[in-house]
C-alpha positions as CSV (number, residue, x, y, z in Angstrom):
1,M,45.1,10.1,-5.2
2,T,43.0,10.1,-8.4
3,T,42.1,13.1,-10.4
4,P,38.5,14.0,-9.8
5,T,36.1,13.2,-12.4
6,A,32.8,15.0,-12.1
7,T,29.7,13.1,-13.1
8,N,26.2,13.9,-12.7
9,V,25.0,10.8,-10.7
10,A,21.5,11.3,-12.2
11,Q,22.8,11.2,-15.6
12,G,20.7,9.3,-18.1
13,D,17.9,9.3,-15.6
14,A,17.7,12.9,-14.5
15,H,14.2,12.9,-13.4
16,V,13.6,11.0,-10.2
17,D,10.0,9.6,-10.6
18,V,8.5,8.4,-7.4
19,Q,5.2,6.5,-7.4
20,A,2.4,8.0,-5.3
21,G,3.1,7.8,-1.6
22,V,1.4,5.5,0.9
23,V,0.4,7.1,4.3
24,H,-0.6,4.5,6.8
25,G,-3.5,6.6,8.1
26,D,-4.6,4.0,10.6
27,I,-1.5,4.1,12.7
28,N,-0.8,6.7,15.6
29,F,2.8,5.7,15.9
30,Y,4.1,9.2,16.0
31,R,1.2,11.0,17.3
32,V,0.6,12.1,21.0
33,P,-2.8,13.6,22.3
34,P,-2.8,17.4,22.9
35,G,-1.7,18.3,26.4
36,S,0.6,15.3,26.6
37,S,2.8,14.6,29.6
38,P,6.6,15.0,29.5
39,E,6.6,11.1,29.9
40,E,4.6,10.8,26.7
41,E,6.9,13.2,24.9
42,F,9.9,11.2,26.0
43,I,8.3,8.0,24.7
44,L,7.7,9.7,21.4
45,A,11.1,11.0,21.3
46,L,12.5,7.4,21.6
47,K,10.4,6.4,18.6
48,Y,11.9,9.2,16.6
49,L,15.3,8.2,17.8
50,D,14.7,4.6,16.8
51,G,13.5,6.0,13.4
52,R,16.9,7.9,13.1
53,V,15.1,11.2,13.1
54,R,17.8,12.4,15.5
55,D,17.1,16.1,15.5
56,Q,13.4,15.7,16.4
57,A,14.1,13.3,19.0
58,R,16.7,15.5,20.7
59,T,14.3,18.3,20.6
60,L,11.5,16.3,22.2
61,I,13.8,15.0,24.9
62,E,15.0,18.4,25.8
63,K,11.4,19.4,26.1
64,A,10.6,16.6,28.3
65,V,13.7,17.4,30.5
66,A,12.8,21.2,30.6
67,R,9.2,20.1,32.0
68,G,11.0,18.2,34.9
69,Y,11.0,14.8,33.6
70,V,14.7,13.8,34.4
71,T,15.7,10.2,35.1
72,T,18.8,8.1,34.4
73,E,16.9,6.6,31.4
74,V,16.2,10.2,30.1
75,Q,19.8,11.2,30.6
76,F,21.2,8.0,28.8
77,Y,18.9,8.7,25.7
78,R,19.8,12.4,26.0
79,L,23.5,11.6,25.5
80,I,22.5,9.0,22.8
81,A,20.4,11.6,20.8
82,L,23.2,14.4,21.0
83,L,25.9,12.1,20.0
84,S,24.4,9.7,17.6
85,G,26.4,9.0,14.4
86,R,29.1,11.7,15.1
87,T,32.5,12.0,16.7
88,L,33.1,14.6,19.4
89,R,35.1,16.7,17.0
90,Q,32.0,16.8,14.8
91,L,30.0,18.7,17.5
92,S,29.5,22.4,17.3
93,D,30.6,24.6,20.1
94,E,27.0,25.0,21.3
95,E,26.6,21.3,21.3
96,L,30.0,20.7,23.2
97,D,28.7,23.3,25.8
98,H,25.4,21.4,26.1
99,L,27.3,18.0,26.4
100,T,29.5,19.5,29.2
101,A,26.3,20.9,31.0
102,I,24.7,17.6,30.8
103,C,27.7,15.8,32.3
104,A,28.2,18.5,35.0
105,G,24.5,18.1,36.1
106,M,24.6,14.4,36.3
107,P,23.5,13.1,39.6
108,H,25.1,10.3,41.6
109,L,25.0,7.1,39.4
110,D,23.5,4.4,41.7
111,D,25.0,1.0,40.9
112,H,21.6,-0.6,41.3
113,D,20.1,1.4,38.6
114,E,20.3,-0.4,35.3
115,W,20.3,2.9,33.2
116,A,22.9,4.3,35.5
117,A,25.2,1.6,34.3
118,G,24.7,2.6,30.7
119,L,25.4,6.3,31.7
120,K,28.6,5.2,33.4
121,V,29.8,3.4,30.3
122,I,29.1,6.4,28.1
123,I,30.6,8.9,30.5
124,H,33.5,7.1,31.9
125,H,34.7,5.2,28.8
126,L,33.3,6.6,25.7
127,L,33.6,10.3,26.4
128,A,37.0,9.8,28.3
129,P,40.2,8.7,26.7
130,V,40.5,4.9,26.8
131,S,43.8,3.1,26.6
132,A,44.4,0.0,24.3
133,A,44.7,-2.2,27.4
134,E,41.2,-1.1,28.5
135,T,39.5,-1.9,25.1
136,E,38.4,-5.5,26.1
137,L,37.2,-4.4,29.5
138,V,34.9,-1.6,28.0
139,V,33.5,-4.0,25.4
140,K,32.7,-6.5,28.2
141,E,31.0,-3.6,30.1
142,I,29.0,-2.7,27.2
143,D,28.0,-6.3,26.4
144,A,26.9,-6.7,30.1
145,L,24.2,-4.0,29.6
146,N,20.6,-4.7,28.7
147,Q,19.6,-5.2,25.1
148,R,18.2,-1.6,24.7
149,Q,21.4,-0.1,26.0
150,R,23.7,-2.2,24.0
151,E,21.7,-1.5,20.8
152,G,21.7,2.2,21.6
153,I,25.5,2.2,22.1
154,Y,26.4,0.0,19.2
155,G,23.7,1.5,16.9
156,H,24.5,5.3,17.6
157,L,27.9,5.7,19.2
158,E,30.3,3.6,17.1
159,A,32.0,6.7,15.7
160,L,32.7,8.2,19.1
161,L,36.1,6.8,19.8
162,D,39.7,6.8,18.3
163,G,42.3,4.2,18.0
164,A,41.9,0.5,19.1
165,M,38.6,1.2,20.9
166,Q,37.1,2.7,17.7
167,E,38.2,-0.4,15.8
168,K,36.9,-2.8,18.2
169,L,33.5,-0.8,18.6
170,W,33.3,-0.5,14.9
171,R,33.7,-4.1,14.3
172,K,31.0,-5.1,16.8
173,S,28.7,-2.5,15.5
174,V,29.0,-3.8,11.8
175,A,28.7,-7.3,12.9
176,L,25.4,-6.4,14.8
177,A,24.2,-4.5,11.6
178,D,24.9,-7.5,9.4
179,L,22.5,-9.5,11.6
180,Q,20.0,-6.9,12.0
181,R,19.6,-6.0,8.4
182,T,17.8,-9.3,7.6
183,A,16.2,-9.8,11.1
184,G,12.5,-9.8,11.5
185,D,11.8,-11.7,8.2
186,R,12.7,-8.6,6.3
187,Y,12.7,-10.3,2.9
188,N,9.1,-11.3,3.3
189,R,7.7,-8.4,5.2
190,V,9.3,-5.2,3.8
191,W,7.1,-4.9,0.8
192,K,4.1,-4.7,3.0
193,F,5.2,-1.3,4.3
194,F,4.8,0.2,0.9
195,H,1.5,-1.4,0.3
196,P,-1.6,0.9,1.0
197,T,-4.2,-0.1,3.2
198,P,-6.7,-2.2,1.3
199,A,-10.1,-0.7,0.5
200,Q,-13.1,-2.6,1.8
201,P,-14.9,-4.8,-0.7
202,R,-18.0,-3.5,-2.3
203,T,-20.6,-5.2,-4.6
204,L,-23.1,-3.5,-6.9
205,P,-26.5,-3.3,-5.3
206,V,-29.3,-5.2,-6.9
207,Q,-31.2,-3.4,-9.3
208,P,-34.8,-3.2,-8.1
209,A,-37.6,-4.9,-10.1
210,S,-38.5,-2.6,-12.9
211,V,-42.1,-3.4,-14.1
212,P,-43.4,-0.9,-16.5
213,L,-47.0,0.5,-15.8
214,G,-48.1,-0.7,-19.3
215,D,-47.4,-4.4,-18.3
216,R,-49.3,-4.0,-15.1
217,L,-52.2,-2.4,-17.0
218,R,-52.1,-5.1,-19.6
219,V,-52.1,-8.0,-17.0
220,G,-55.0,-6.4,-15.1
221,A,-57.1,-5.5,-18.0
222,G,-56.3,-8.5,-20.0
223,A,-57.3,-10.9,-17.0
224,A,-60.5,-9.0,-16.5
225,M,-61.4,-9.1,-20.2
226,F,-60.4,-12.7,-20.5
227,A,-62.7,-13.6,-17.4
228,L,-65.5,-11.7,-19.0
229,A,-65.1,-13.6,-22.3
230,V,-64.9,-17.0,-20.6
231,V,-68.1,-16.2,-18.8
232,Q,-69.9,-15.3,-22.0
233,V,-68.7,-18.3,-23.7
234,I,-69.8,-20.4,-20.8
235,L,-73.2,-18.9,-21.2
236,L,-73.4,-19.6,-24.8
237,V,-72.3,-23.2,-24.3
238,A,-74.8,-23.7,-21.5
239,A,-77.5,-22.5,-24.0
240,R,-77.0,-25.8,-26.1
241,G,-77.4,-28.0,-23.1
242,A,-74.5,-30.4,-24.1
243,I,-71.8,-31.4,-21.5
244,D,-68.9,-32.1,-24.0
245,P,-68.2,-28.3,-24.7
246,F,-67.9,-27.8,-20.8
247,L,-65.3,-30.5,-20.7
248,G,-63.4,-29.1,-23.6
249,L,-63.6,-25.5,-21.9
250,F,-62.2,-27.1,-18.6
251,A,-59.5,-28.8,-20.5
252,G,-58.5,-25.5,-22.3
253,L,-58.3,-23.6,-19.1
254,I,-56.2,-26.2,-17.5
255,G,-53.9,-26.2,-20.6
256,L,-53.8,-22.4,-20.5
257,G,-52.7,-22.6,-16.7
258,A,-50.0,-25.2,-17.6
259,F,-48.8,-23.2,-20.5
260,C,-48.5,-20.0,-18.3
261,V,-46.5,-21.9,-15.7
262,G,-44.1,-23.6,-18.1
263,G,-43.9,-20.5,-20.4
264,A,-43.0,-18.1,-17.5
265,D,-40.2,-20.5,-16.4
266,R,-39.1,-20.9,-20.0
267,Y,-39.1,-17.2,-20.7
268,Y,-37.1,-16.4,-17.6
269,R,-34.5,-19.0,-18.3
270,G,-34.1,-17.6,-21.8
271,T,-33.8,-14.0,-20.9
272,R,-31.4,-14.9,-18.0
273,L,-29.2,-17.1,-20.2
274,R,-28.8,-14.3,-22.7
275,A,-27.9,-11.8,-20.0
276,K,-25.4,-14.2,-18.7
277,E,-23.9,-14.9,-22.1
278,A,-23.6,-11.2,-22.8
279,Q,-21.4,-10.9,-19.7
280,I,-18.8,-13.4,-21.2
281,R,-19.2,-12.6,-24.8
282,P,-16.0,-11.1,-26.4
283,P,-16.4,-7.5,-27.1
284,Q,-17.3,-6.8,-30.8
285,Q,-15.6,-3.3,-30.9
286,R,-12.6,-1.8,-29.3
287,R,-13.4,0.4,-26.2
288,R,-12.5,3.9,-26.2
289,E,-9.3,4.5,-24.2
290,A,-9.7,5.8,-20.7
291,P,-7.8,9.1,-19.6
292,P,-4.1,8.4,-19.1
293,R,-3.9,9.1,-15.5
294,G,-7.5,8.4,-14.4
295,F,-8.7,5.7,-12.3
296,A,-10.3,3.7,-15.2
297,R,-7.0,3.5,-17.0
298,N,-5.4,2.2,-13.9
299,M,-8.1,-0.5,-13.8
300,D,-7.3,-1.3,-17.3
301,R,-3.8,-1.9,-16.4
302,L,-4.5,-4.0,-13.3
303,F,-6.9,-6.4,-15.1
304,D,-4.5,-6.7,-18.0
305,R,-1.6,-7.4,-15.8
306,Y,-3.5,-10.1,-13.6
307,F,-5.3,-11.8,-16.6
308,G,-1.9,-11.9,-18.1
309,Q,-0.5,-13.4,-15.0
310,Y,-3.2,-15.8,-13.9
311,V,-3.2,-18.0,-16.9
312,P,-4.6,-21.5,-16.1
313,E,-2.0,-24.4,-16.2
314,G,-1.9,-26.0,-19.6
315,T,-3.8,-23.2,-21.4
316,D,-2.4,-21.1,-24.3
317,R,-2.0,-17.5,-23.0
318,T,-3.6,-16.1,-26.3
319,Y,-6.5,-18.4,-26.2
320,W,-7.1,-17.7,-22.6
321,R,-7.0,-13.9,-23.2
322,T,-9.4,-14.2,-26.1
323,Q,-11.8,-16.3,-24.5
324,T,-12.0,-14.2,-21.2
325,A,-12.0,-10.8,-23.0
326,G,-15.7,-10.4,-22.2
327,I,-15.5,-11.3,-18.7
328,E,-12.4,-9.0,-18.2
329,R,-14.4,-6.1,-19.6
330,Y,-17.4,-7.0,-17.5
331,L,-15.4,-7.2,-14.2
332,R,-13.3,-4.1,-15.0
333,D,-16.5,-2.0,-15.6
334,E,-18.0,-3.3,-12.4
335,V,-15.0,-2.3,-10.3
336,V,-14.9,1.1,-12.0
337,E,-18.5,1.6,-11.3
338,L,-18.1,0.6,-7.6
339,Y,-15.0,2.8,-6.8
340,R,-14.4,5.7,-9.2
341,E,-16.4,8.3,-7.4
342,Q,-14.5,7.9,-4.1
343,R,-11.0,8.8,-5.4
344,I,-9.5,5.5,-4.1
345,D,-6.1,4.7,-5.2
346,A,-6.0,1.8,-7.6
347,E,-3.4,-0.1,-5.6
348,R,-5.9,-0.3,-2.6
349,I,-8.2,-2.5,-4.6
350,A,-5.5,-4.5,-6.4
351,W,-6.4,-7.3,-4.0
352,L,-10.0,-7.4,-5.3
353,V,-8.9,-7.5,-9.0
354,R,-6.5,-10.4,-8.0
355,H,-9.6,-12.1,-6.3
356,L,-11.8,-11.6,-9.2
357,V,-9.4,-12.8,-11.8
358,G,-8.3,-15.7,-9.6
359,R,-12.0,-16.7,-9.4
360,V,-12.3,-16.7,-13.1
361,R,-9.2,-18.8,-13.5
362,S,-10.5,-21.2,-10.8
363,Q,-13.7,-21.6,-12.6
364,W,-11.9,-22.1,-15.9
365,E,-9.9,-24.9,-14.4
366,R,-13.0,-26.6,-12.9
367,D,-14.7,-26.1,-16.1
368,T,-17.6,-24.1,-14.3
369,L,-17.0,-20.7,-16.2
370,T,-20.3,-21.5,-18.3
371,A,-22.1,-23.4,-15.5
372,H,-24.9,-21.1,-16.0
373,R,-25.7,-22.7,-19.3
374,Q,-26.5,-26.0,-17.6
375,L,-28.2,-24.4,-14.7
376,L,-30.5,-22.4,-17.0
377,R,-31.4,-25.1,-19.4
378,V,-35.1,-25.7,-19.6
379,P,-36.0,-28.7,-17.5
380,A,-38.2,-31.6,-18.6
381,R,-41.0,-30.6,-16.3
382,T,-41.2,-27.1,-17.8
383,K,-41.1,-28.5,-21.3
384,A,-43.9,-30.9,-20.3
385,L,-46.0,-28.0,-18.9
386,Y,-45.2,-25.9,-21.7
387,S,-46.0,-28.4,-24.5
388,G,-48.7,-30.3,-22.7
389,G,-50.4,-26.9,-22.0
390,I,-50.4,-26.0,-25.7
391,A,-51.8,-29.5,-26.7
392,L,-54.4,-29.4,-24.0
393,L,-55.4,-25.9,-25.0
394,A,-55.7,-26.8,-28.6
395,A,-57.7,-30.0,-27.8
396,G,-60.1,-28.0,-25.6
397,S,-60.5,-25.4,-28.2
398,L,-61.5,-28.1,-30.8
399,W,-64.5,-28.9,-28.4
400,V,-65.4,-25.5,-27.6
401,V,-65.2,-23.4,-30.7
402,P,-67.7,-25.4,-32.7
403,A,-70.3,-25.4,-29.9
404,V,-69.9,-21.5,-29.5
405,M,-70.0,-20.9,-33.1
406,A,-73.3,-23.1,-33.5
407,S,-74.9,-21.3,-30.6
408,A,-74.3,-17.7,-31.7
409,P,-72.1,-17.4,-34.7
410,L,-71.6,-13.5,-34.5
411,S,-71.3,-12.8,-30.8
412,G,-69.6,-16.1,-30.1
413,T,-66.8,-15.1,-32.5
414,G,-66.4,-11.8,-30.8
415,W,-66.1,-13.2,-27.4
416,L,-63.7,-15.9,-28.6
417,L,-61.5,-13.2,-30.3
418,L,-61.6,-11.1,-27.2
419,A,-60.5,-14.1,-25.0
420,V,-57.5,-14.9,-27.3
421,A,-56.4,-11.3,-27.5
422,S,-56.7,-10.5,-23.9
423,A,-55.1,-13.8,-23.0
424,V,-52.2,-13.2,-25.4
425,S,-51.6,-9.7,-23.9
426,A,-52.0,-10.7,-20.3
427,V,-49.7,-13.8,-20.6
428,R,-46.8,-11.8,-22.4
429,S,-46.9,-9.1,-19.8
430,S,-47.2,-11.6,-16.9
431,F,-44.0,-13.4,-18.3
432,R,-42.0,-10.3,-18.2
433,I,-43.2,-9.4,-14.6
434,V,-42.5,-12.8,-13.3
435,A,-39.1,-12.9,-14.9
436,E,-38.2,-9.5,-13.5
437,R,-39.1,-10.6,-9.8
438,R,-37.2,-13.8,-10.2
439,R,-34.3,-11.8,-11.7
440,V,-34.2,-9.8,-8.4
441,A,-34.3,-12.8,-6.3
442,D,-31.4,-14.5,-8.1
443,D,-29.4,-11.3,-8.4
444,Q,-29.8,-10.9,-4.7
445,A,-28.6,-14.5,-4.0
446,E,-25.6,-14.0,-6.4
447,R,-24.8,-10.5,-4.8
448,D,-24.8,-12.3,-1.3
449,D,-22.3,-14.9,-2.6
450,K,-20.0,-12.4,-4.2
451,D,-20.1,-10.2,-1.0
452,T,-19.3,-13.2,1.2
453,A,-16.4,-14.3,-1.1
454,R,-15.0,-10.7,-1.4
455,W,-15.1,-10.1,2.4
456,A,-13.2,-13.6,2.9
457,A,-10.6,-12.5,0.4
458,Y,-10.5,-9.1,2.0
459,H,-9.8,-10.5,5.5
460,R,-7.2,-13.0,4.1
461,W,-5.4,-10.0,2.6
462,C,-5.6,-7.9,5.7
463,H,-4.3,-10.9,7.6
464,K,-1.5,-11.2,5.2
465,L,-0.6,-7.4,5.7
466,S,-0.9,-7.6,9.5
467,D,2.7,-8.0,10.2
468,K,3.5,-4.8,8.3
469,P,6.8,-3.4,9.6
470,S,6.8,-0.5,12.0
471,D,8.7,2.6,11.0
472,T,11.3,1.8,13.6
473,E,12.1,-1.6,12.0
474,M,12.4,0.2,8.6
475,A,14.8,2.7,10.1
476,A,16.8,-0.1,11.7
477,W,17.1,-2.0,8.5
478,L,18.2,1.2,6.6
479,E,20.7,2.0,9.2
480,S,22.1,-1.6,9.1
481,D,22.4,-1.3,5.5
482,R,24.1,2.1,5.6
483,K,26.6,0.7,8.2
484,V,27.4,-2.4,6.1
485,L,27.8,-0.2,3.0
486,V,30.2,2.0,4.8
487,D,32.3,-0.9,6.0
488,Q,32.3,-2.4,2.5
489,A,33.5,1.0,1.1
490,M,36.3,1.2,3.6
491,Q,37.3,-2.2,2.8
492,Q,37.4,-1.3,-1.0
493,Y,39.6,1.8,-0.1
494,R,41.6,-0.3,2.4
495,L,40.7,2.1,5.2
496,H,40.5,1.4,8.9
497,P,37.8,3.3,11.0
498,S,40.6,5.4,12.5
499,H,41.5,6.7,9.0
500,V,38.1,8.1,8.5
501,I,37.7,11.6,10.0
502,A,33.9,11.4,9.3
503,H,31.5,9.8,6.9
504,A,28.2,11.2,5.6
505,F,25.4,10.1,3.4
506,I,23.1,11.8,0.9
507,E,19.9,9.6,0.6
508,A,17.7,10.1,-2.4
509,P,14.8,8.2,-3.8
510,A,15.7,6.1,-6.9
511,P,13.7,6.3,-10.1
512,S,10.3,4.6,-10.1
513,C,10.6,3.8,-6.4
514,K,7.6,3.4,-4.0
515,K,7.3,5.5,-0.9
516,A,5.4,5.3,2.3
517,R,5.5,6.7,5.8
518,Y,3.4,6.7,9.0
519,P,1.7,10.0,10.0
520,Q,4.1,12.5,11.3
521,G,7.0,10.3,10.1
522,P,9.6,10.6,7.5
523,W,9.3,9.0,4.0
524,R,10.8,5.6,3.5
525,Y,11.6,4.3,0.0
526,S,11.7,1.1,-1.7
527,R,14.9,1.9,-3.6
528,Y,17.5,4.4,-2.8
529,R,20.3,6.3,-4.4
530,L,23.1,6.8,-1.9
531,L,26.1,9.1,-2.0
532,L,28.6,8.0,0.6
533,F,31.4,10.5,1.5
534,L,34.5,9.2,3.4
535,L,36.6,12.0,4.7
536,T,40.3,11.0,5.5
537,D,43.5,13.0,5.9
538,D,44.1,12.6,2.2
539,G,40.9,13.9,0.8
540,V,37.3,12.6,0.0
541,R,36.4,9.2,-1.1
542,Q,32.9,9.2,-2.7
543,V,30.9,6.2,-3.4
544,N,27.6,6.1,-5.3
545,I,25.3,3.2,-4.6
546,D,22.0,2.0,-5.7
547,L,20.2,0.2,-3.0
548,D,17.2,-1.9,-3.5
549,F,15.6,-1.8,-0.1
550,R,13.3,-4.8,-0.5
551,T,15.9,-7.3,-1.7
552,V,18.8,-5.9,0.3
553,A,20.9,-5.7,-3.0
554,S,23.3,-2.9,-3.6
555,C,25.4,-1.9,-6.5
556,T,28.2,0.6,-6.6
557,T,27.7,2.7,-9.7
558,Q,30.6,5.2,-9.3
559,R,33.7,5.8,-7.2
560,L,35.3,9.3,-7.0
561,N,38.5,10.6,-5.2
562,Y,39.2,14.2,-4.8
563,R,41.1,16.5,-2.7
564,F,39.6,18.9,-0.2
565,D,40.5,21.9,-2.2
566,A,38.9,20.5,-5.3
567,V,35.4,21.2,-3.8
568,A,34.1,24.4,-5.0
569,A,30.7,24.7,-3.6
570,V,28.0,22.6,-1.9
571,R,24.3,23.7,-1.9
572,I,20.7,22.6,-1.8
573,D,18.3,24.3,-4.4
574,G,14.6,24.3,-4.0
575,I,12.0,24.5,-1.4
576,A,11.7,21.6,1.0
577,T,7.9,21.2,0.4
578,Q,8.2,21.1,-3.4
579,Q,11.5,19.7,-4.6
580,Q,15.1,20.0,-3.6
581,T,18.4,19.1,-5.3
582,F,21.6,18.4,-3.6
583,E,24.6,19.8,-5.7
584,L,28.3,19.4,-5.2
585,T,30.6,21.4,-7.5
586,L,34.1,20.5,-8.2
587,F,36.6,23.0,-9.7
588,N,37.4,21.0,-12.7
589,G,34.0,19.4,-13.5
590,E,30.4,19.6,-13.9
591,P,28.2,19.6,-10.7
592,I,27.3,16.4,-9.1
593,S,23.5,16.7,-8.4
594,I,20.8,14.4,-7.1
595,R,17.2,15.2,-6.3
596,V,16.7,14.6,-2.5
597,S,13.1,15.4,-2.0
598,E,9.9,15.4,-4.1
599,P,6.5,17.4,-3.6
600,D,4.0,15.4,-1.5
601,N,1.2,17.7,-0.5
602,D,-1.4,15.3,-1.8
603,A,-0.3,12.7,0.7
604,L,-0.7,15.0,3.6
605,Q,-3.3,14.2,6.5
606,Q,-5.5,16.7,8.1
607,D,-3.1,17.4,11.1
608,E,0.1,17.4,9.0
609,N,2.3,20.2,7.8
610,A,4.3,19.8,4.6
611,T,7.2,21.7,5.9
612,K,7.5,19.5,9.0
613,I,7.2,16.3,7.0
614,A,9.9,17.5,4.7
615,E,12.2,18.4,7.6
616,L,11.6,15.0,9.3
617,S,12.4,13.2,6.1
618,L,15.7,15.2,5.5
619,D,16.5,14.7,9.2
620,A,16.1,10.9,8.9
621,A,18.3,11.0,5.7
622,G,21.1,12.8,7.7
623,L,21.1,15.6,5.2
624,S,21.9,18.5,7.7
625,H,24.9,16.5,9.2
626,T,26.2,15.9,5.6
627,L,25.8,19.5,4.5
628,H,27.6,20.6,7.7
629,V,30.5,18.5,7.0
630,L,30.7,19.2,3.3
631,E,30.0,22.9,3.5
632,G,32.9,23.1,6.0
633,V,35.3,21.3,3.3
634,A,34.1,23.6,0.6
635,A,34.7,26.7,2.6
636,E,38.1,25.9,4.0
637,G,39.5,22.8,2.2
638,K,41.9,20.7,4.2
639,E,42.4,23.5,6.7
640,W,38.7,22.8,7.8
641,V,39.9,19.5,9.4
642,K,42.8,21.1,11.1
643,H,40.8,24.0,12.5
644,R,37.8,21.7,13.4
645,R,40.4,19.5,15.4
646,H,41.9,22.5,17.0
647,R,38.7,24.2,18.1
648,A,37.3,20.9,19.3
649,D,40.3,19.8,21.3
650,K,40.2,22.9,23.5
651,R,36.5,22.3,24.3
652,L,37.1,18.6,24.8
653,A,39.6,19.3,27.4
654,N,37.0,21.2,29.5
655,L,34.6,18.1,29.0
656,A,37.5,15.8,30.0
657,S,37.9,17.8,33.3
658,T,34.1,17.8,34.1
659,I,34.2,14.0,33.6
660,R,37.2,13.5,35.9
661,G,35.2,15.5,38.4
662,L,32.4,13.0,38.1
663,L,35.0,10.2,38.5
664,D,36.5,11.6,41.6
């Protein structure tokens, strides 16, 4: 046996940072309606049992039984929940009495009832002594059960037996766990459990047409004054009796109309082009940093990450980032404007950021990023109307002006000046009004295109997340990992299952891990720090393991061996709803401590209780069982094992006599 070396397992990384938790609010997995029936309580209990929340499952099953719901299936899972993960000697006196009472009250087990067959296996073979010669027969009987019963026995009762039967059952249980830990496409699905529900897409509403009152007045007044001036010019021309000035006036008016049509289109295209160019122009000055933990800063990180990742093939990264800096800022500001007031977690709209950046990359690769320049080029028709209108207006003026001046020099000059001034004012304002109305129409068309594309991307992402693992799948994978890790540790120490009095885990979130849960369910983590304790007759073997739950990769970080009497104290510090730390103190070393829970009040839903969620999480982590074992060792040392066996053996004799009564 090695001398114990006490090491703080959180050393060098003492603060266990956990990213904000995800609560799958759209799932009613662990919820039952008020006034639920005992059958519904039992179904919920099975979900908790599959989630390895054993104490809660046991409580709900007993409530269902107390309300009169007693079937062979209920009795089967009643025993499973009570015995799960423990040997008979690890049961308390109260639990042994309860087990004896269950067995004594068992009705006649009908051979035609499939759940009765499972009960027979547990009572007749797993609770009663089994000889080595009967081992193969018992395994065959277990394998003959239905899948749910086999999984219940191999998944929960592998520690129940001694000797050859324990070895056989353990090997079957580990082999099943080795298959189950990667079942259900775990590698491609487990990350989805920690991904929040995506927020629905939004697009900025189109800014309504903004036409200043001054422009409206100038157009109205200018048109009226221009019409008056034209009428007066016609009267002055008519006084001369010549037809040429009328032809010139007609040509000038046609030219003015052509100029207005072409000029309005030319003006709109120019203003629209400048607005589009402003969206992609690299910023001239550095933007002031957003608050460190605010939504805007998170958006900065997301856009920076994805613009750094989505570099077009064959493009220099620096050149890409420089050329798209303006677009990045424009898109970032748009997303911040859309979502910042609703307190939406940034990860819920990461899909939208990826979609936006992906579209920019796609446009870059298709060379359509500046397609607006071609689209907004002034067409030949507009140029012809604009230039031709000016030419025709000038030619008409050469005919009209001399005639007007000759007819009435003073008043004619005044009416001509009024016509020019009113036309210039009215035309300029009309250009702005027409441009604003066209802008609204084009913005609405662009918004519709954006909205369609974003909803399509949203539905694609939701479809990708649609096979998110259930909590029971997560629990089954974690339990399989734990079982395989226990087996690997026993192989490292060259131990057989019969050499291990008990094994226990402390589970804690690893630094910078993600966490998620279903409502009313325990927290699950993307990375774990595990402390595995193997209790043998010679002392305690402790193995510290880092487990990456998403990749199923594990790494043993430390192995410790110490005698039972080397354990000075075991305790949990802190409040469950805030922060709790497990601490194991050895007589000749510093405490071994690890943080096992973090505050999560911000993630609570309306009908949830912080204390209840903390209890469920610690229940799923098996903390109460581990504390019970280690506290007994700390209090009594090696004598705890002897006393435990001595006390349990007396009670087990009563259980054996009860079982024999059932067999007779």
